[in-house]
N, C-alpha and C positions, 0 to 999 in steps of 0.2 A: 786267203788274207784274212788274218788276226783282227778282229775291230775288237775297239773296249767292252762292247755289248756282249760281243762273242766271248770273251776271257772270263767275264762276269759269272756270266750264264754256265761255263763250262768250270770254274770254280764252284757254282754249288750243286753241281749235276756230281762232283768229284767228292765234294762231301759228304753229302747221300751215302755215294755208294761205299766209300770208305767208314761208314759207320755201320751199313748192312752187315758188310764184308769181315769189319773186324769182330761185330757179334756173331758172327756165323762159324768164322775160323774156329775163335774161341770154343763154341760149343760142340765144334767136329774134333777139334782137340783133346778135348776131354772124352768125346764116345770113340775116339781111337786109340788114348791112353788103357780106356779101360776094355779095350776090345784084343788091346795087345799089338797093337801097329804104335810101340812108342816111340821110335826114331821119326816118327811122320807125324806124331802128336806134336812133338817137342819142335820140329820145323814149322806147322800151322802155328804154334802158341808166338813161335821168334818172329815168324810174317803178321801176326797182328800186331804185335810189338811195334815193327818197324813201321806198318799203316798205322798206327798211333801218333806217331811221330810227324807224319806226313799229312795227318790230320791236325795237328797241330800247329802246323806253319800254313796250312791252306789256306785258311781267312786272309794273310797277310801277303804270301809271297807273289811276285811279280812273274815266275815263274813255272804258270800252272801246266802248260803243256808239257815241261821238262816232267814235271813228278807225274802229272799223267800218266806219262811214258813208263816211268818209275814202276806205278802201282800197277798198270796194265801186264805190264811185263815179270812182275814178282807173280801175278795174280794168275796167268797163264802158266807157269811156271808151276806153281804148286798144283794146280790143277792136274797138268800132265805128269809131275812126279806123283800124284795118285792113284793114276790110270794104269800107270804103267808099273807099279808097285803092289797095289793091291788087289783084290777079286774084282772084274767086272762089275761097277755100279752104274747101271744108268744114269742117275745123277750128276754123276761129274761130266760127264758128257753133253748135259743141257746146260753145264756152266760154259761147255765151248761156244755152244748154239748163239749166247746170246752175246760174244766177244766181236763180231762184225757193228752189231747195235753199238756197243761201249767204245769201240774205237772210233769211229766217226762221231760219235757224242763228244767224247773227249778231245780228239786230237784234230778234226777236221778232216776233209776229205783226201789232203795228199799223203800227208800221215797216216791217217785211218784206213785207207786202202793196204799200206803196206802190213800193219798188225794185223788187218783181217785177214790177210791172204794168210800169212803166218799160222795165224790160232787156226784157221779152218783145214789148211793143208797140215799142219803138227795134227790136227785131233782125226782127221782122215788117214793119216798115217798110222797113228798109236790104234785106233779100231781096225784097219786094215792087218797091222800087226799081228792081233788076235785073232780075224778070219785067218791068216795063214798060218799060224800056230794052230789051227783047229781045235781053237776053243770052245766045248761044249756047250756056254753060256751066250754065244754070238754067231751071227749066220750073215753072209755076204747081204742078203736083204736088210739086216741091220744098217749096214754098210751103205748101202743105196739107199736107203731112205734117209741117214743120217745125211751123206753128201746133198742129196737132193732138196734137203731141209735146209741144210748149210748156206747151200749157193742162194737159194730164193730169199733167204734173210739178209745174205749179201748184198743180193740184188737191188731189194727193197732199201736197206741202209745207205748205199751208194748213190741210189736215184735221189732220194730224199734231199741227204746233206749236199748232193750237188745243186738241186733246185733252191733247196735252203740259203745256199752261198750266194748264189747269182742273185739273188732276191735281198739277202743283207748289204752286199756291195752297191745293188742297184739304188738301196733304199738310204745307203750312206752318201752315196752320191748326191742325191736329191737334198740330202741335208745338209751338205756341205759344199756344194758346189754351186756359184751363181751361174743361173740356167740359160744367160745373154751371152758370157763370152768365155764359160765353161772354166775360171781359175778359182781358188775360191773364195768363199764368203766371208761376210765380218762376223758373223759367231763363231767361226776357228782361229782368228785371228789370234784374239787372247793364248788359249791353250797351245796355239804353235808357238808362238813366240814366246811362251813361258818355257815350253819344252827347250827349245833352239837357245835359250841364256843358260838356263840350266846344264844343257849338256857343253856349253862355247865357256862356262866358268869351270867345270871340271879338267877341260882339254886346254884349259889358259889360251881360249882363241879371240879373236874381234868380231863381234856381229855388225853389220851395216844395217840401222831401217830405214827405208825409202819412201816417203810418201809422195805420191804426183798429184796434180789437179790439173785437166785440161784448159787449157787458158780458153775462155769466150766460148763455152761449151753452152751454155743458159743461150747468149742470141745465137747461136749456129741453130739450136734445138727450135728456138720461136721461131726464126728465119725460113728454115728449111725442111723443118718438119721431122716428129720424132725417128721415123724409120730413118733419115740421114742419120739423125743421133745416136740410135741404134747402133747402125753401120760402123761409126766411129770410135765408140766404144769396143766393138769386136775389134777392128783394127789395131786400136793401142793396146789390147788383149794378144790380139798377135805378135804386135811389135817385143811386148815383154814376153813373153815367150820363149819369141826367139834371141834376146838380150839377155837371157838367164842362163844359168846352169842347172841339171836335174837336181843338185842337192839345198836350192834358194828354193822359196815360198813367195808365190804369185798371189794377190788377191785383189777383190774388187772390192773397196771399201763401202762403197755406197755412190750412186750418183755417177760421178766425172772423176772420182777419187779412185784411186789404187794405191796399194803399198806393195812391197817388196821386201822380204827377209834374205840378206847377203850371208850364209852363212862363212867364218873363218876368210873375214873379207874386211879391209878396213874403209873409211869414208871417203881417201883419195883415191881408192882401187876402184870403188862401187862409181865414182864419178868419170875417172880417167878410162875404163875400160868398160865396163857394164853401162852407164847409162850412155854413154857414145854410140854402141851396139845398137841399144834401144831406139837412140835418135834415127841413126842411119835406117833401121828396118820400117821406123815408122815415116819416115822421109818416102821410102820406095811405095807405101801405103796412103800416105794423106800429105801431099807436099805442104799444103799451108798450114797445117795443121801445129802447134807449138804448147809444151806442157813446162809448168812449173813444179820443181823439185825442190825437195825438202830432205836434209839427210843427217843422223845423228848416229854415231859410233858411239857403241858400247863394248866396253873392254872388259876383261875377265872380273877385275877388281870392282865392278859396279853395284850401285845400290839404287839402282832405279827399277820400279817396278814395269809390268810391261803397259799401264795405262801411260804412266809418265812418260814412257819412249815413245809412243803413238804421239802423245801433247808435243813434245819437243820437237819431234820430226815435222808434225803440222805445224808449229810455230814458225821453223825453219821455211819450210814451202810458201807460207803466206809474205817472209820476208824477201823471198827471192821473187815473188810474186811481185810484190809493190817495190821492189828495185827497179825488175824490167819496165812495169809500169811508167815511173819517173823518169827511167833512162828514154822510152820512145815518146812521153810528151816534151821531153829537153831536146830532143831531135827535131819533133815537129816544129817546135817553138825557134829552132835556129833559122839566121835568114840564110 
């Protein structure tokens, strides 16, 4: 799972690594040119220039993971080419040993384990080839030590990244979820709505924003206690989850107020399909409970900000609530 904080951390790591390896590649290209490895030196210099291009866009690109994969793949390739085309140098194998760590740091657990496996086994293969050819500079003990060291570093990186990822996800859930209902909380509403509206505008799709208030919740809370009030909030959240789609976004806005963002959905569809589903699910849990609901449809050519969308849906909800109160008063006053 790639969270915003993860992306920015990996962006910083990528930029630091690019600077270090660009300087290193230029230095070694000059050195290899001087010792006669001119083709390899030119390749190193070309890779350094390519990394410079990645560095120039790394600060703003949204595709940090993709460019990290490109960087690590070219990095691994140049190291392996150096190992296979030049005389044995322990320094090149030292670079292989850090690839598991770099893979997890830049790519995360799922993609990192793949590149870590590729780098370790290719490194072992290149070293094993030298042992097989009975290279006087290499002994099977070297191969064993390299393998054990690489596996130890790989295991350490995997355990660390797995636990870090679990902790980041847990902290993200705590920061974005309402602890009582499990719905998204108020602090994520503006950001999510802004993202949904931007995407809908690009796809030329309608979005419907729904604002929900529980009728008479304060009276219920005062008369029956906070535990009963909490149970009602949980049941309303269950009904909302049951009546919405996976692509929709449901929030507890605060107190007894809830919000739903229906993607690619008109207001009439939200009323006739999803609101009915929610009401039906809620009736199974709370027969006497009623909701006041406000709707606003945002078309692709909208000019409203997320705050204005919420405000208009809130006003529509209160209009519906006042209309229901007037209706009930009229019915009670009828002979």
